[in-house]
All heavy atoms as TSV, in Angstrom:
chain	resi	resn	atom	element	x	y	z
A	1	MET	N	N	104.102	89.779	134.685
A	1	MET	CA	C	105.409	90.399	134.572
A	1	MET	C	C	106.049	90.041	133.218
A	1	MET	O	O	106.694	90.875	132.606
A	1	MET	CB	C	106.271	89.926	135.747
A	1	MET	CG	C	107.578	90.601	135.825
A	1	MET	SD	S	107.320	92.329	136.208
A	1	MET	CE	C	108.950	92.871	136.362
A	2	ALA	N	N	105.838	88.803	132.796
A	2	ALA	CA	C	106.411	88.376	131.516
A	2	ALA	C	C	105.810	89.162	130.358
A	2	ALA	O	O	106.517	89.526	129.414
A	2	ALA	CB	C	106.191	86.886	131.315
A	3	LEU	N	N	104.514	89.439	130.433
A	3	LEU	CA	C	103.861	90.218	129.377
A	3	LEU	C	C	104.406	91.635	129.321
A	3	LEU	O	O	104.658	92.177	128.235
A	3	LEU	CB	C	102.346	90.235	129.600
A	3	LEU	CG	C	101.523	90.949	128.539
A	3	LEU	CD1	C	101.729	90.307	127.178
A	3	LEU	CD2	C	100.063	90.937	128.915
A	4	VAL	N	N	104.630	92.250	130.461
A	4	VAL	CA	C	105.197	93.602	130.517
A	4	VAL	C	C	106.607	93.591	129.937
A	4	VAL	O	O	106.979	94.484	129.164
A	4	VAL	CB	C	105.196	94.140	131.962
A	4	VAL	CG1	C	105.992	95.432	132.067
A	4	VAL	CG2	C	103.771	94.340	132.446
A	5	LEU	N	N	107.390	92.614	130.285
A	5	LEU	CA	C	108.750	92.491	129.764
A	5	LEU	C	C	108.737	92.319	128.247
A	5	LEU	O	O	109.498	92.973	127.527
A	5	LEU	CB	C	109.465	91.309	130.424
A	5	LEU	CG	C	110.914	91.100	130.013
A	5	LEU	CD1	C	111.776	92.254	130.493
A	5	LEU	CD2	C	111.426	89.780	130.565
A	6	LEU	N	N	107.843	91.486	127.760
A	6	LEU	CA	C	107.725	91.275	126.317
A	6	LEU	C	C	107.315	92.565	125.611
A	6	LEU	O	O	107.932	92.968	124.627
A	6	LEU	CB	C	106.708	90.169	126.024
A	6	LEU	CG	C	106.411	89.927	124.556
A	6	LEU	CD1	C	107.604	89.272	123.877
A	6	LEU	CD2	C	105.169	89.070	124.409
A	7	TRP	N	N	106.276	93.232	126.140
A	7	TRP	CA	C	105.703	94.417	125.493
A	7	TRP	C	C	106.646	95.623	125.548
A	7	TRP	O	O	106.742	96.388	124.588
A	7	TRP	CB	C	104.371	94.753	126.164
A	7	TRP	CG	C	103.546	95.704	125.380
A	7	TRP	CD1	C	103.477	97.052	125.548
A	7	TRP	CD2	C	102.676	95.400	124.292
A	7	TRP	NE1	N	102.620	97.603	124.641
A	7	TRP	CE2	C	102.107	96.606	123.859
A	7	TRP	CE3	C	102.326	94.214	123.659
A	7	TRP	CZ2	C	101.205	96.652	122.810
A	7	TRP	CZ3	C	101.424	94.277	122.619
A	7	TRP	CH2	C	100.878	95.486	122.210
A	8	CYS	N	N	107.316	95.820	126.679
A	8	CYS	CA	C	108.104	97.034	126.900
A	8	CYS	C	C	109.592	96.893	126.598
A	8	CYS	O	O	110.284	97.914	126.472
A	8	CYS	CB	C	107.926	97.506	128.340
A	8	CYS	SG	S	106.247	98.002	128.722
A	9	VAL	N	N	110.078	95.658	126.508
A	9	VAL	CA	C	111.514	95.469	126.282
A	9	VAL	C	C	111.785	94.688	124.997
A	9	VAL	O	O	112.497	95.161	124.110
A	9	VAL	CB	C	112.176	94.765	127.495
A	9	VAL	CG1	C	113.648	94.504	127.223
A	9	VAL	CG2	C	111.990	95.583	128.763
A	10	VAL	N	N	111.217	93.510	124.883
A	10	VAL	CA	C	111.544	92.623	123.768
A	10	VAL	C	C	111.029	93.182	122.436
A	10	VAL	O	O	111.784	93.242	121.456
A	10	VAL	CB	C	110.997	91.201	124.019
A	10	VAL	CG1	C	111.240	90.315	122.815
A	10	VAL	CG2	C	111.634	90.604	125.263
A	11	LEU	N	N	109.765	93.591	122.376
A	11	LEU	CA	C	109.216	94.077	121.104
A	11	LEU	C	C	109.887	95.367	120.615
A	11	LEU	O	O	110.207	95.462	119.427
A	11	LEU	CB	C	107.701	94.242	121.213
A	11	LEU	CG	C	106.932	92.928	121.317
A	11	LEU	CD1	C	105.442	93.205	121.493
A	11	LEU	CD2	C	107.176	92.028	120.140
A	12	PRO	N	N	110.137	96.368	121.483
A	12	PRO	CA	C	110.872	97.542	120.994
A	12	PRO	C	C	112.278	97.194	120.492
A	12	PRO	O	O	112.739	97.722	119.484
A	12	PRO	CB	C	110.939	98.469	122.209
A	12	PRO	CG	C	109.745	98.095	123.016
A	12	PRO	CD	C	109.603	96.608	122.827
A	13	TRP	N	N	112.947	96.285	121.190
A	13	TRP	CA	C	114.269	95.865	120.734
A	13	TRP	C	C	114.173	95.150	119.387
A	13	TRP	O	O	114.992	95.379	118.492
A	13	TRP	CB	C	114.912	94.926	121.761
A	13	TRP	CG	C	116.129	94.252	121.212
A	13	TRP	CD1	C	117.371	94.785	121.108
A	13	TRP	CD2	C	116.181	92.945	120.649
A	13	TRP	NE1	N	118.215	93.875	120.504
A	13	TRP	CE2	C	117.500	92.736	120.212
A	13	TRP	CE3	C	115.251	91.942	120.467
A	13	TRP	CZ2	C	117.899	91.553	119.613
A	13	TRP	CZ3	C	115.652	90.767	119.871
A	13	TRP	CH2	C	116.969	90.584	119.455
A	14	LEU	N	N	113.177	94.304	119.232
A	14	LEU	CA	C	112.994	93.565	117.990
A	14	LEU	C	C	112.816	94.513	116.804
A	14	LEU	O	O	113.292	94.244	115.706
A	14	LEU	CB	C	111.790	92.630	118.113
A	14	LEU	CG	C	111.563	91.652	116.977
A	14	LEU	CD1	C	112.730	90.680	116.874
A	14	LEU	CD2	C	110.273	90.900	117.186
A	15	GLY	N	N	112.160	95.651	117.033
A	15	GLY	CA	C	111.957	96.640	115.971
A	15	GLY	C	C	113.230	97.308	115.508
A	15	GLY	O	O	113.241	97.970	114.470
A	16	THR	N	N	114.315	97.155	116.240
A	16	THR	CA	C	115.595	97.762	115.843
A	16	THR	C	C	116.547	96.760	115.193
A	16	THR	O	O	117.628	97.146	114.776
A	16	THR	CB	C	116.295	98.381	117.068
A	16	THR	OG1	O	116.611	97.348	118.010
A	16	THR	CG2	C	115.424	99.432	117.721
A	17	THR	N	N	116.141	95.503	115.090
A	17	THR	CA	C	117.030	94.495	114.506
A	17	THR	C	C	117.098	94.638	112.990
A	17	THR	O	O	116.217	95.228	112.371
A	17	THR	CB	C	116.555	93.068	114.863
A	17	THR	OG1	O	115.266	92.860	114.299
A	17	THR	CG2	C	116.522	92.857	116.366
A	18	ARG	N	N	118.106	94.072	112.402
A	18	ARG	CA	C	118.302	94.211	110.957
A	18	ARG	C	C	117.271	93.437	110.132
A	18	ARG	O	O	117.176	93.614	108.928
A	18	ARG	CB	C	119.708	93.788	110.559
A	18	ARG	CG	C	119.996	92.335	110.763
A	18	ARG	CD	C	121.414	92.014	110.371
A	18	ARG	NE	N	121.678	90.603	110.621
A	18	ARG	CZ	C	122.487	89.891	109.912
A	18	ARG	NH1	N	123.152	90.442	108.924
A	18	ARG	NH2	N	122.679	88.630	110.193
A	19	TYR	N	N	116.512	92.563	110.774
A	19	TYR	CA	C	115.496	91.807	110.059
A	19	TYR	C	C	114.152	92.535	110.032
A	19	TYR	O	O	113.432	92.471	109.044
A	19	TYR	CB	C	115.307	90.430	110.703
A	19	TYR	CG	C	116.571	89.610	110.696
A	19	TYR	CD1	C	117.304	89.421	111.858
A	19	TYR	CD2	C	117.057	89.062	109.511
A	19	TYR	CE1	C	118.477	88.689	111.848
A	19	TYR	CE2	C	118.229	88.333	109.491
A	19	TYR	CZ	C	118.934	88.150	110.658
A	19	TYR	OH	O	120.092	87.439	110.641
A	20	VAL	N	N	113.810	93.205	111.106
A	20	VAL	CA	C	112.503	93.839	111.223
A	20	VAL	C	C	112.542	95.310	110.812
A	20	VAL	O	O	111.595	95.823	110.220
A	20	VAL	CB	C	111.959	93.682	112.660
A	20	VAL	CG1	C	110.625	94.382	112.826
A	20	VAL	CG2	C	111.831	92.214	113.015
A	21	LYS	N	N	113.626	96.005	111.097
A	21	LYS	CA	C	113.712	97.441	110.825
A	21	LYS	C	C	113.470	97.786	109.354
A	21	LYS	O	O	112.752	98.744	109.064
A	21	LYS	CB	C	115.047	98.003	111.300
A	21	LYS	CG	C	115.083	99.503	111.259
A	21	LYS	CD	C	116.296	100.046	111.943
A	21	LYS	CE	C	116.215	101.558	111.939
A	21	LYS	NZ	N	117.171	102.143	112.841
A	22	PRO	N	N	114.021	97.049	108.390
A	22	PRO	CA	C	113.724	97.370	106.984
A	22	PRO	C	C	112.241	97.254	106.636
A	22	PRO	O	O	111.721	98.048	105.854
A	22	PRO	CB	C	114.542	96.353	106.192
A	22	PRO	CG	C	115.627	95.937	107.111
A	22	PRO	CD	C	115.051	96.013	108.485
A	23	MET	N	N	111.555	96.294	107.248
A	23	MET	CA	C	110.119	96.160	106.990
A	23	MET	C	C	109.359	97.353	107.568
A	23	MET	O	O	108.432	97.873	106.929
A	23	MET	CB	C	109.591	94.858	107.593
A	23	MET	CG	C	110.060	93.625	106.854
A	23	MET	SD	S	109.337	92.122	107.516
A	23	MET	CE	C	110.440	91.787	108.882
A	24	ILE	N	N	109.747	97.805	108.741
A	24	ILE	CA	C	109.107	98.964	109.357
A	24	ILE	C	C	109.353	100.202	108.500
A	24	ILE	O	O	108.433	100.985	108.239
A	24	ILE	CB	C	109.625	99.170	110.791
A	24	ILE	CG1	C	109.168	98.018	111.685
A	24	ILE	CG2	C	109.168	100.513	111.345
A	24	ILE	CD1	C	109.797	98.024	113.061
A	25	GLU	N	N	110.582	100.393	108.039
A	25	GLU	CA	C	110.904	101.555	107.205
A	25	GLU	C	C	110.145	101.513	105.879
A	25	GLU	O	O	109.691	102.545	105.386
A	25	GLU	CB	C	112.408	101.633	106.979
A	25	GLU	CG	C	113.167	101.995	108.241
A	25	GLU	CD	C	114.666	101.861	108.086
A	25	GLU	OE1	O	115.134	101.289	107.078
A	25	GLU	OE2	O	115.376	102.331	108.989
A	26	HIS	N	N	109.997	100.334	105.293
A	26	HIS	CA	C	109.239	100.189	104.049
A	26	HIS	C	C	107.792	100.617	104.256
A	26	HIS	O	O	107.234	101.365	103.453
A	26	HIS	CB	C	109.296	98.741	103.570
A	26	HIS	CG	C	108.430	98.468	102.385
A	26	HIS	ND1	N	107.138	98.024	102.523
A	26	HIS	CD2	C	108.655	98.609	101.064
A	26	HIS	CE1	C	106.608	97.893	101.310
A	26	HIS	NE2	N	107.507	98.239	100.419
A	27	ASN	N	N	107.184	100.150	105.329
A	27	ASN	CA	C	105.796	100.525	105.617
A	27	ASN	C	C	105.660	102.019	105.863
A	27	ASN	O	O	104.692	102.636	105.423
A	27	ASN	CB	C	105.276	99.737	106.817
A	27	ASN	CG	C	105.080	98.278	106.501
A	27	ASN	OD1	O	105.029	97.883	105.346
A	27	ASN	ND2	N	104.982	97.463	107.535
A	28	GLU	N	N	106.620	102.621	106.537
A	28	GLU	CA	C	106.567	104.060	106.780
A	28	GLU	C	C	106.689	104.841	105.472
A	28	GLU	O	O	105.992	105.838	105.279
A	28	GLU	CB	C	107.658	104.481	107.756
A	28	GLU	CG	C	107.375	104.046	109.178
A	28	GLU	CD	C	108.506	104.350	110.135
A	28	GLU	OE1	O	109.623	104.709	109.679
A	28	GLU	OE2	O	108.291	104.218	111.352
A	29	ARG	N	N	107.568	104.390	104.564
A	29	ARG	CA	C	107.716	105.070	103.261
A	29	ARG	C	C	106.427	105.010	102.464
A	29	ARG	O	O	106.081	105.950	101.757
A	29	ARG	CB	C	108.849	104.429	102.451
A	29	ARG	CG	C	110.215	104.939	102.755
A	29	ARG	CD	C	111.231	104.518	101.709
A	29	ARG	NE	N	111.225	103.104	101.385
A	29	ARG	CZ	C	111.893	102.158	102.051
A	29	ARG	NH1	N	112.596	102.477	103.114
A	29	ARG	NH2	N	111.843	100.907	101.669
A	30	TRP	N	N	105.715	103.910	102.546
A	30	TRP	CA	C	104.476	103.735	101.800
A	30	TRP	C	C	103.276	104.326	102.524
A	30	TRP	O	O	102.157	104.253	102.026
A	30	TRP	CB	C	104.244	102.250	101.515
A	30	TRP	CG	C	105.049	101.786	100.348
A	30	TRP	CD1	C	106.317	101.302	100.378
A	30	TRP	CD2	C	104.659	101.786	98.987
A	30	TRP	NE1	N	106.741	100.995	99.116
A	30	TRP	CE2	C	105.724	101.278	98.235
A	30	TRP	CE3	C	103.506	102.157	98.329
A	30	TRP	CZ2	C	105.671	101.145	96.864
A	30	TRP	CZ3	C	103.455	102.012	96.954
A	30	TRP	CH2	C	104.531	101.519	96.243
A	31	GLY	N	N	103.496	104.890	103.705
A	31	GLY	CA	C	102.416	105.517	104.451
A	31	GLY	C	C	101.463	104.537	105.109
A	31	GLY	O	O	100.319	104.872	105.381
A	32	ILE	N	N	101.952	103.334	105.351
A	32	ILE	CA	C	101.117	102.321	105.996
A	32	ILE	C	C	101.134	102.584	107.497
A	32	ILE	O	O	102.188	102.618	108.121
A	32	ILE	CB	C	101.627	100.908	105.688
A	32	ILE	CG1	C	101.555	100.656	104.188
A	32	ILE	CG2	C	100.854	99.866	106.483
A	32	ILE	CD1	C	102.213	99.373	103.738
A	33	ASP	N	N	99.951	102.781	108.065
A	33	ASP	CA	C	99.819	103.079	109.488
A	33	ASP	C	C	99.517	101.787	110.243
A	33	ASP	O	O	98.430	101.226	110.110
A	33	ASP	CB	C	98.684	104.076	109.682
A	33	ASP	CG	C	98.505	104.473	111.131
A	33	ASP	OD1	O	99.335	104.076	111.976
A	33	ASP	OD2	O	97.531	105.182	111.419
A	34	PRO	N	N	100.463	101.295	111.041
A	34	PRO	CA	C	100.233	100.035	111.745
A	34	PRO	C	C	99.208	100.155	112.860
A	34	PRO	O	O	98.749	99.160	113.380
A	34	PRO	CB	C	101.605	99.687	112.307
A	34	PRO	CG	C	102.271	101.001	112.484
A	34	PRO	CD	C	101.765	101.859	111.357
A	35	THR	N	N	98.829	101.374	113.216
A	35	THR	CA	C	97.840	101.554	114.271
A	35	THR	C	C	96.434	101.671	113.709
A	35	THR	O	O	95.482	101.874	114.456
A	35	THR	CB	C	98.141	102.812	115.095
A	35	THR	OG1	O	98.059	103.959	114.251
A	35	THR	CG2	C	99.524	102.737	115.719
A	36	ALA	N	N	96.305	101.543	112.395
A	36	ALA	CA	C	94.984	101.669	111.770
A	36	ALA	C	C	94.065	100.548	112.231
A	36	ALA	O	O	94.513	99.473	112.627
A	36	ALA	CB	C	95.123	101.640	110.253
A	37	LEU	N	N	92.784	100.794	112.138
A	37	LEU	CA	C	91.795	99.785	112.506
A	37	LEU	C	C	91.799	98.641	111.504
A	37	LEU	O	O	92.193	98.811	110.352
A	37	LEU	CB	C	90.403	100.408	112.539
A	37	LEU	CG	C	90.182	101.499	113.562
A	37	LEU	CD1	C	88.808	102.129	113.352
A	37	LEU	CD2	C	90.288	100.955	114.966
A	38	PHE	N	N	91.347	97.501	111.933
A	38	PHE	CA	C	91.195	96.373	111.029
A	38	PHE	C	C	90.156	96.729	109.970
A	38	PHE	O	O	89.222	97.471	110.244
A	38	PHE	CB	C	90.764	95.138	111.828
A	38	PHE	CG	C	90.883	93.857	111.068
A	38	PHE	CD1	C	92.109	93.394	110.644
A	38	PHE	CD2	C	89.763	93.118	110.770
A	38	PHE	CE1	C	92.219	92.210	109.942
A	38	PHE	CE2	C	89.857	91.935	110.068
A	38	PHE	CZ	C	91.091	91.481	109.650
A	39	TYR	N	N	90.272	96.235	108.779
A	39	TYR	CA	C	89.427	96.692	107.676
A	39	TYR	C	C	87.938	96.516	107.936
A	39	TYR	O	O	87.129	97.249	107.400
A	39	TYR	CB	C	89.828	96.033	106.356
A	39	TYR	CG	C	89.482	94.571	106.248
A	39	TYR	CD1	C	88.276	94.176	105.700
A	39	TYR	CD2	C	90.351	93.594	106.685
A	39	TYR	CE1	C	87.944	92.846	105.596
A	39	TYR	CE2	C	90.023	92.266	106.586
A	39	TYR	CZ	C	88.824	91.897	106.040
A	39	TYR	OH	O	88.499	90.583	105.932
A	40	THR	N	N	87.556	95.580	108.776
A	40	THR	CA	C	86.132	95.411	109.065
A	40	THR	C	C	85.617	96.498	110.003
A	40	THR	O	O	84.410	96.666	110.137
A	40	THR	CB	C	85.860	94.034	109.693
A	40	THR	OG1	O	86.647	93.905	110.882
A	40	THR	CG2	C	86.164	92.916	108.732
A	41	ASP	N	N	86.528	97.232	110.653
A	41	ASP	CA	C	86.125	98.305	111.548
A	41	ASP	C	C	85.993	99.642	110.833
A	41	ASP	O	O	85.552	100.611	111.433
A	41	ASP	CB	C	87.133	98.470	112.682
A	41	ASP	CG	C	87.200	97.240	113.569
A	41	ASP	OD1	O	86.166	96.562	113.680
A	41	ASP	OD2	O	88.265	96.983	114.137
A	42	VAL	N	N	86.385	99.709	109.598
A	42	VAL	CA	C	86.363	100.953	108.847
A	42	VAL	C	C	85.074	100.997	108.028
A	42	VAL	O	O	84.876	100.205	107.115
A	42	VAL	CB	C	87.600	101.074	107.920
A	42	VAL	CG1	C	87.564	102.367	107.138
A	42	VAL	CG2	C	88.864	100.984	108.750
A	43	GLU	N	N	84.197	101.942	108.357
A	43	GLU	CA	C	82.906	102.005	107.696
A	43	GLU	C	C	83.020	102.439	106.238
A	43	GLU	O	O	82.129	102.167	105.441
A	43	GLU	CB	C	81.992	102.948	108.450
A	43	GLU	CG	C	81.638	102.430	109.824
A	43	GLU	CD	C	80.777	103.405	110.599
A	43	GLU	OE1	O	80.354	104.417	110.015
A	43	GLU	OE2	O	80.549	103.146	111.777
A	44	ALA	N	N	84.088	103.116	105.883
A	44	ALA	CA	C	84.233	103.609	104.520
A	44	ALA	C	C	84.629	102.509	103.545
A	44	ALA	O	O	84.699	102.743	102.344
A	44	ALA	CB	C	85.279	104.722	104.479
A	45	MET	N	N	84.880	101.314	104.036
A	45	MET	CA	C	85.306	100.210	103.182
A	45	MET	C	C	84.248	99.105	103.203
A	45	MET	O	O	83.603	98.868	104.210
A	45	MET	CB	C	86.641	99.645	103.657
A	45	MET	CG	C	87.751	100.667	103.754
A	45	MET	SD	S	88.204	101.417	102.197
A	45	MET	CE	C	89.234	100.164	101.518
A	46	THR	N	N	84.081	98.447	102.079
A	46	THR	CA	C	83.185	97.298	101.994
A	46	THR	C	C	83.920	96.160	101.299
A	46	THR	O	O	84.899	96.380	100.590
A	46	THR	CB	C	81.902	97.626	101.197
A	46	THR	OG1	O	82.264	98.012	99.882
A	46	THR	CG2	C	81.107	98.722	101.857
A	47	TYR	N	N	83.410	94.965	101.489
A	47	TYR	CA	C	84.003	93.793	100.867
A	47	TYR	C	C	83.071	93.344	99.756
A	47	TYR	O	O	81.986	92.824	100.001
A	47	TYR	CB	C	84.181	92.686	101.912
A	47	TYR	CG	C	84.983	91.520	101.422
A	47	TYR	CD1	C	86.352	91.614	101.261
A	47	TYR	CD2	C	84.373	90.320	101.122
A	47	TYR	CE1	C	87.093	90.543	100.823
A	47	TYR	CE2	C	85.105	89.239	100.672
A	47	TYR	CZ	C	86.469	89.353	100.527
A	47	TYR	OH	O	87.195	88.296	100.087
A	48	ARG	N	N	83.486	93.633	98.510
A	48	ARG	CA	C	82.691	93.248	97.342
A	48	ARG	C	C	83.597	92.561	96.332
A	48	ARG	O	O	84.768	92.896	96.209
A	48	ARG	CB	C	82.079	94.484	96.671
A	48	ARG	CG	C	80.986	95.151	97.459
A	48	ARG	CD	C	80.493	96.355	96.723
A	48	ARG	NE	N	81.596	97.327	96.710
A	48	ARG	CZ	C	81.854	98.193	95.746
A	48	ARG	NH1	N	81.106	98.266	94.711
A	48	ARG	NH2	N	82.866	99.007	95.822
A	49	ASP	N	N	83.035	91.663	95.579
A	49	ASP	CA	C	83.762	90.976	94.511
A	49	ASP	C	C	85.066	90.354	95.019
A	49	ASP	O	O	86.078	90.381	94.347
A	49	ASP	CB	C	84.072	91.935	93.357
A	49	ASP	CG	C	82.855	92.643	92.846
A	49	ASP	OD1	O	81.784	92.014	92.783
A	49	ASP	OD2	O	82.962	93.836	92.524
A	50	ARG	N	N	85.013	89.853	96.230
A	50	ARG	CA	C	86.172	89.232	96.876
A	50	ARG	C	C	87.331	90.199	97.057
A	50	ARG	O	O	88.466	89.787	97.244
A	50	ARG	CB	C	86.632	87.993	96.114
A	50	ARG	CG	C	85.578	86.912	96.089
A	50	ARG	CD	C	86.066	85.668	95.465
A	50	ARG	NE	N	86.590	85.935	94.132
A	50	ARG	CZ	C	87.037	85.024	93.315
A	50	ARG	NH1	N	87.020	83.776	93.676
A	50	ARG	NH2	N	87.490	85.341	92.138
A	51	LEU	N	N	87.077	91.519	97.010
A	51	LEU	CA	C	88.112	92.528	97.224
A	51	LEU	C	C	87.587	93.609	98.152
A	51	LEU	O	O	86.385	93.868	98.211
A	51	LEU	CB	C	88.522	93.164	95.895
A	51	LEU	CG	C	89.162	92.241	94.871
A	51	LEU	CD1	C	89.355	92.975	93.556
A	51	LEU	CD2	C	90.489	91.704	95.369
A	52	LEU	N	N	88.484	94.255	98.837
A	52	LEU	CA	C	88.119	95.355	99.697
A	52	LEU	C	C	87.985	96.620	98.848
A	52	LEU	O	O	88.892	96.974	98.107
A	52	LEU	CB	C	89.204	95.550	100.770
A	52	LEU	CG	C	88.878	96.489	101.892
A	52	LEU	CD1	C	87.666	95.986	102.673
A	52	LEU	CD2	C	90.057	96.612	102.822
A	53	ARG	N	N	86.852	97.268	98.939
A	53	ARG	CA	C	86.572	98.454	98.112
A	53	ARG	C	C	86.108	99.606	98.973
A	53	ARG	O	O	85.584	99.418	100.049
A	53	ARG	CB	C	85.453	98.137	97.116
A	53	ARG	CG	C	85.647	96.891	96.319
A	53	ARG	CD	C	86.239	97.206	95.036
A	53	ARG	NE	N	86.248	95.981	94.215
A	53	ARG	CZ	C	86.890	95.904	93.100
A	53	ARG	NH1	N	87.516	96.929	92.642
A	53	ARG	NH2	N	86.893	94.782	92.423
A	54	ARG	N	N	86.251	100.818	98.445
A	54	ARG	CA	C	85.688	101.987	99.105
A	54	ARG	C	C	84.177	101.957	98.955
A	54	ARG	O	O	83.661	101.643	97.894
A	54	ARG	CB	C	86.237	103.269	98.501
A	54	ARG	CG	C	87.696	103.485	98.799
A	54	ARG	CD	C	88.064	104.946	98.583
A	54	ARG	NE	N	89.463	105.150	98.771
A	54	ARG	CZ	C	90.033	105.298	99.973
A	54	ARG	NH1	N	89.306	105.277	101.052
A	54	ARG	NH2	N	91.327	105.483	100.069
A	55	ALA	N	N	83.503	102.297	100.032
A	55	ALA	CA	C	82.037	102.324	99.996
A	55	ALA	C	C	81.569	103.481	99.111
A	55	ALA	O	O	82.170	104.550	99.102
A	55	ALA	CB	C	81.489	102.482	101.401
A	56	LYS	N	N	80.504	103.253	98.353
A	56	LYS	CA	C	79.949	104.313	97.513
A	56	LYS	C	C	79.228	105.315	98.407
A	56	LYS	O	O	78.544	104.954	99.331
A	56	LYS	CB	C	78.988	103.735	96.493
A	56	LYS	CG	C	79.668	102.879	95.468
A	56	LYS	CD	C	78.691	102.355	94.441
A	56	LYS	CE	C	79.431	101.492	93.434
A	56	LYS	NZ	N	78.520	100.924	92.443
A	57	GLN	N	N	79.392	106.576	98.073
A	57	GLN	CA	C	78.785	107.628	98.897
A	57	GLN	C	C	77.441	108.029	98.385
A	57	GLN	O	O	77.093	108.055	97.314
A	57	GLN	CB	C	79.712	108.830	98.938
A	57	GLN	CG	C	81.051	108.413	99.442
A	57	GLN	CD	C	81.442	109.112	100.714
A	57	GLN	OE1	O	80.700	109.930	101.224
A	57	GLN	NE2	N	82.601	108.780	101.222
């Protein structure tokens, strides 16, 4: 029950606070998708030279 309360009530409310909302808006302006897969799950990306790079086609 506590997890449901946290997920469905606390986190949505937290996204409307003056501390978190500007960060969310910044990410939206830059086109950052928070639902994207972790970089290791994306086949089009590779880790070379200590940086994340697009895989060569």
